[in-house]
N, C-alpha and C positions, 0 to 999 in steps of 0.2 A: 465663452468662446465656443463656436460650433465644434463638435467632436472631430469632424473630418479635418478641419483646419488646425485644430489642436494637435492632431497626430502628425500633420505635415510640419508644424512648427517644432515638434519634438524631434523629428528626423533631422531637420535642418540644424538644430542645436547640437544633436549627437554627432553629425558629420564634422562640425566645426571643432568640437571639443574632444573627439575621440582620441586624437593623437596625443593631446596633452594628458588626458586621463590615463592613457596606456603607459606613458612614461612614469607617472606617479605610481600606478599599480605595480609596475615592474620593480620599482624601487622598494616596494613594500613586501614583495614576494619573489624569492630567487628563482622560482620556476617559470616566471613570465617569459613568453616568447618561444618556449620549446615546441609548442604545437601551433604556432601562429599561422593563420591563413589570411588571405586577402579578402577584406570585406567586399571588395568589388565582385568577387566570385559569386556572392549570394545577394548582393544588393538588388533592390527592385524585385525581390521574390514575389510571386503571386500571393495575394491576400484575399480574404473574404471578410471584410469588416462588418458585414451584417450578421455573421456568426461569431459571437464572442464567448460562448459558453455561459451566457447569463439568461436568467428567466425572462421570458417575454420576447426573445429574439426568434424563437422557433417553437413548435409544439414539443412538449415533453415526450421522451421516448416511451412508447407503450410496451410495458414489460412483456416479454415472451418467455414462456417456460422452457427451460433447457437450452436457451440460446446464449452461448458463452462467448461468441465472437461478435462484439457489438461494434462492427465497422460497416459503414454504408458501402455496399458492394457485396455483402454476404446475403445475397438475394434469397437463398433457400434456407437460411437460418441454421446452418450446420457449423462446423468448426474449421472452415477453410474458405478461401475465395479462389475459385478455379473455373474451368470451362462450364461446369454444371450450373454455375450462377449465371453465366452468359446465356445459356439455353433457357433457364427460368425467366430471365429478364426479357428476352426476345418474345417469349410466349405471353408474358403479361402485357407487353406493348401491343402485340398482334391482336390479342383478345380484348384489349382495352379493359383489363380486369384488375387493375391495381387496387388492393385493399391495404391501406397503410398500417392497419392494425395487425394484419397477418404477415405482411412482407414489407416492413418499414424501410429496410435497407435496400430495397429496389430503387429508391431515390438516391442514386449513387452520388450525384453532385449536390445533393441537399438543397434543392431549390423549390421543393414542394410539389414537383411534378415528376412523372415518369414518362420519358419519351426517348427519342434516339440520342439526345445529348447524354443520357445516362449510359447508353451503349458505348459511346466514345469515352466517357469517364471510366467505365469499368475496364475497357480495353487497355487504357493507360496503366491501371493498377496491375492487370495481368502481365503487361509488358515491363512493369517496373520503370515506367517513364516518369519524369517529373510531373507531379500533380498535387492537388490538395486532397489528402485522404481524410475523410470525415469519420468520426467515431463518437460514441456516447460517453460523455464525461461523468465524473463522480456525482454530479448534481442532476443527472438525467437528461441533459440537453446536448445537442450536437456541438462538437468542437472540431478543430482540424489540426493537422500536422503536415508539414511538407514531406512528401514521400517521393522516392525512398529516402531514408534518413542518411544524411551525409554529416561529416564532422564528428565531433566527440560528444560525450554526454557529461552533463554536470548534475550534481546531486544537491537537493535542498532538504533532504531528510534521509536517515540511514536506511529506510525501507527501500529506497532506490538501489542501494548496494545489494540488499537481499534479493530483490527481484532480478537484478542483472546477473547474480551468481546462479540463480535457478535457470535463467534463460541461456546462460553461457556467453554473454557479451560484456562481462565485467571489464575486459580489456579495452572497451570503448570509453570507459570513464576516465576522465583526466582532471576533473575539478570538482569542488564542492564549496558550499557556504562555510563560513568560519567554524560554526558549531560542529560540522560533520567532516572537517579535515583536521581537527585539533583534539581537544581533551575529551570529547564525548564518545570517541570511538577508539578501538584498538587494532593494531596491525595483525593480531592473531586471527581475528575474524575477517578483517578487510585488508588483505595484503597491500602494502604500499600507500595506504590511505593518508599517512602523515606527510607524504611527499606530493600529494595531489595539489594542484594549483588552488590556492585559497582565494575564492572570489569575494570573500567578505560578506557583510550583511549591511542592510540599510543604505544601499547605494542609490544614487540618482540614475536616471535612464542612461545618460551618457557614460557614467562610470561603469555601470553594469555592462553596457555594450562593449566597452574597452576590455573589461575583464573576460567576457565571453570570447572576444577575439584572441586575447593572449592565451587562453586555455584551449582554443580550437573548438569551443562548444557551440553546438547549434540546437541542442535539446536539453531541457532541465526536467528531471523526474524526481519523485520522492513522495511527497504528500499529495501533489496535484492541486493544491489550493491555488485559486486564481487571484493573485495579488495584482494591485494596480500596476506595479512595475512590470510584471510579466505580461499583462495585457498590452501595455505601451510598447514593449519590445516585440510582442507578437504582431502588432499592427504597424511596426516601424518600417517595414519594407526590406528588412535584412534577413528574413527567413529564420528568425529566432523563435523557437517553440517551447512552450511549457506543456509537457504531457500531463493533462489534467485528470489523472487517475490516482487514487490512493492505493499504495502497495502494502498496507498493513491489513490486518484482518478485522478492521473496524466496520463490520458488516452494515449496520444501520446508520452509520455516518455517511455512507456512500450509497447512491442509487444503484450502482452496478456491483453485484456480489464480488467477493475477493477473487474467486477462481476465474471469473469472466474478465476481470482487470488484467490478470496474468496472461490469459489466452490472447486478449486484445493486444497487449504489449508484445507478445511473442510474434504476432503477425507484423506489427509495425517495425520491429527490429529484425525481421526475417529470421526468427528463431523458433518456428512453429514446432519442429520436431522435439526440441527440448521442453517447450511449453506443454505439449501433449503427453510427454513422458511423465512430467510432474503431475499433470491432471489425472492420469490413470492411477498413479500412486496415491494421490490425495483421495480420490474417490474410493479406491479399494479399501484404504484404511478407515475412512469414514463409515463405509458400509459394514466393515467387520465389527467396529464398535457398536453400531446400531443393531446389528444382528444379534450380538451377544446380549445386549440389554433387552431386546424384544423377546428373546427366548426365556430370559429370566423372569420377566413379568414383575418387576420390582415396584413397590410403592415409592412414590417420589419423596425424596428428602427436600427440605427447604435449605436455601443457602443465601449468603450475603458475601460480596466481594469488597472488603475494606481495601482502600487504596493508599498504600504507603503511609500507614499510620505512624505518627511521630509524637503523639502525646496521649495522655490517659483520659482526657476529657472529650475531645472532639476527634473525628476522623472523617476523611473523605471516603466515599463509596462509589464503586462502579455500579451503575444501575441502568434501568431502562426508563427513559422519559415518556411522558404521555404521547409525544409525537414519534416515538419509536427509536430515538437516537440512543445508541449504546456504545460501549467500548469493546475492543476485541476480546479481552480476557473474559469479560462478562458473557458475551455471546457464545464464546467457545464452550462455556459450562451450560448455559441455558439451552442452547440448540443441540448439544451432543450428549448430554448426560441426563439420566432420569431424575432431574432435580427441578424444583420450581422456585422462582424468586420469592424471598421472604418479605421483600419490600414492595409496596404498591407503586406503580410507575408515577414519578413525580410530574406534577403539572406546573411547578413553580421554578424548578432549577433551570438555569440557562445553559448548562453543559451536562453531559452524561456522567461526569465525575463531580460530585458536589458534597458539601460538608454537612454532617449531622453529628449528633452526640453519641458516644458509646453507651451512655445511660439509656437513650432511646432504643438503640439496637438491642440492648439487653431485654427490653420489654418484648421485642420481636423474637429473640432467643432462637436463631436458626439452628438447624441440625448440623450444618457444616459452615465453616468459615474458610474462605480461600483468599489469603492476603496477596494482593498484587503489589510487588515491590518494584522500586524504580529509583534510578539516580545513582545509588551507591554501588550497584552491582554491575560487573562486566563479565564477559566470557572468561576473563583471566582470573577472576576472584576464586579463591580456594573454597572448597565445600565448608570447611570449618568457619571461615570468616563470613561466608554467606549465611550459614545457619545461624550464626550469632546475630546477624542483622534481622533475620526472620524471627528468632526467638524473642528478641527485644520487642518487636512489634506484636507478636502473638501474646506476650505477657500482659498487654493492655486489656486483653479479653479473658483474663483468668477467672472471672465470675460466670462466664458462659458455660452452659452444659457442654457445648462442643469442645471447649478447652479441657474440661474435666474428663471427657471421653477420648481425647486425643484426636478429634476430628477437626483439626486446624492445619491448613496446608499453605504453602507459600510457592508462588510462581513469580517469574520476572516478566513484566509486560512485554519487554523487547523480544521475548521468545514466545510466550504463551499467547500474546495478542497478534501474532504474525503468521506467516506461512509455515513456520515450524510448529505452530500450535497443535496441529493434529497429532504429530508424533509425540509431543510432550504430554498431550492429553491422555494417551494410552498409559503412560507411566503414572499419571495422576490416578487413572482408573484402578491401576494395580494396588495403589495405596488405599483408596476409598472403598474398593470392592475386591479385596484380595481373594475371595472365593471364586470370582468370575474371570479375573484377568491375571495373567502371569507377569510378575515383576521382571523376569528375565526377558520376556517378549517386549515389555515396555522399554527396557534399556536398548534392546536390539533395534526398535523403531527409531529411538532417538539417535543411535549410532548411524542408522541408515540415512536419515535425513541429513545429518551434518557431513557424512562421508560423500554423499551423492549430489547434494544440492547447495553446498557451500564450498568455500575454499579453505576452511579450517583444516589445519594439518591433521591428516588421518591418524597420526600417532597421539593426538590429544586424548588424554584420559577424561572423558566427559563426566565421569563420576566425581571429578574434582574441578569441574568447570561451573562454579557457583552461579553464574549468570544465565545458565542455559537449562537448568533442570528443575525438578520439583522437590520441595521440602515438606516433611511431616513433623509435627510436634513430637518431641522425644526421640526422633530418629536422628541420632547425633553422628551417624556415619552412613554413607550411601549403601 
């Protein structure tokens, strides 16, 4: 069936079945209807079905150094969209001087041309009128969202919760998929999460549409993956959007760097002041770490990041593939510490976390092992319990020189591979390089992040929050 008519058919089925599906969903979840809105309010929302966030529909975004607001309308490539962009746009049009490599965002309406229609489109953004706002998604291609954002936010991964707390719009979240409203998250880090509307998983288009209606949701955020369901909803004519940005620190899994994703979300949700506050803190701390290492002139140590080791024979590793894909905890070490990967980038693995043997890693014998833990740790896990998990995994590497020297460390990916990673990195530095970094400063940076950029209770003793901190072999207390 032709895609256009398939989309029409999907909408027709959704309209017929939405009422029935809504009744079913409300029976499954007591929160149904609390934030209900009338679908007719957003029905027939403007769409651009030629822009779907997929390769081939438009030129890939040309990377611009230091451009962190990747929204079409940011004509002068700074970190805001304001009247200076209108001035720059009018000059480009008057001079007939558009260079899409230097000013790609001058094409405000994303049609491949720069003319007076872009002036109209930019004015709508400046006036915060209803329009399609185009941005660069995690794959490097244009995508769009209905702007300004109305309705509530739904989460398909807990990274969305983290981002919303940094931006200050956590109160807009009203729903999440089953995994992220139930057992995978705690109320200590995400207040009220277990009372959020459970939209479930694996739904049909009409069931998902009903779930969104009952939760008052018009935007889904989290990992930003473009699933078939989200594409169908995106093109259904009801103004349902999936913000296709990753909000973890998985740098090379995404075309857009992590800080640019946050700044871009800050504009979309009208939270630029908070986004820029975090940006300045992030940059200052990054620069401080880099300055200390540059002044020390250290020889690089080699490292490997075993991933959640649970047996003595094989282990997964976070690594860099030949195509550049990596995980966030790996890149946090590789890009910010004077360390070099001990493994050659894999050309065979299909994902950045792949399985190898501990025996093979022993032949590599890295200077440092940083174990990335997952699954069994939460922010509410005690230090002693978390250390026991770490120690069990570390003991699989007891024949390594790093183990014998005590250079084995543990981090939780949910912290170290996310926006908290820079703060926690400083604490790791104080363990690995105690002559260069103050452990007291390390704890202060961790405290600052969780006090200022999360909703974790400020009375929480972070030294006893096992899912949020760093562990070192033989350090049995913080």
